[in-house]
N, C-alpha and C positions, 0 to 999 in steps of 0.2 A: 232818752232821746226824743226829740220833738219830731212829729211826722205829720204831713198833710195827706189826708186820705178821705175816702168816702164813708159816710155813715148812712145806713139804710133807713128809709122811712117809707110811707105808703102802706098799702095793704097787699094781701096775697095776689100774686100774678100781675100786680101793677106797681113795679118798683119806682121809687123816687129817692134820690140820694142828696144829702147835704155834703158839701165839701168843707171839711173841718180841720182845724189845727189842734192836735192832741198829743198827749204823751203816748208813746208806743205801748206802754204797759196797760193802758186803759182798754176797756172793752170796745168792740166795734161801734156799738150804738150808745156807749156810755158817755161819761163826762168829757167835755172838750174845752179848749182854751178860747177858741174863736171860730165862728162860722164865717167863711169867706165866699160862699156861693152855693149853687145847687146844680144838679144834673138830672134831667128828666129823659131817660132813654125811650120812653113811650110817647114822646111829643109828636103831635100830628098837626099838619097844616100850619097855622100862624103861631102856634104855641112855641115858646122859647125853650130850646133843648138844653142850653148851657148858659148859666149866668155865673160869672166869676170876677172877683175883684183882683185883677192882675197885679196891681201895685202892692196890695197886702201880701199876695203870694210871694212876690219877689222880695219883699221886706223880710218875710219869715225865712226864705231860703238864704238870704244874706246873713241872717242870725244863726244859721246852721241847721235849719229844719230839712228833713229829707222828704222827697215826694214818693208816694206809692207809684207803682208802674202805671196804673190806670189814670191817676191824676196827672202824671207827667205827660201822658198821651193826650189827655183832654186839654191841658194847658198849651201844648204845642199846637193843637188843632185850633184853639181859641185865638191864639196870637196870629196864626196864619190867616184865619178868617178876618181878623181886624185889619191886617195889612192889606188884604185883598179888597176890603170895603173902602179903605182910605185911598 
């Protein structure tokens, strides 16, 4: 099964996550099919907290990809912020 989830990067006590499309059997930080964005939970000030290619995420979901709980929450938050800005 294909899943859209977070892949951890960064160093100790400073997490940084890539939003990736991968096979659910692959390791968390292992091989992936496509990287569609990133999430920086430690963002301060003018730094961008979440960057996500919404169109690609919707394309993958249309093809049958499942969203992890956290990615579903982030996608919902990103769409709401985009609507509020527009």
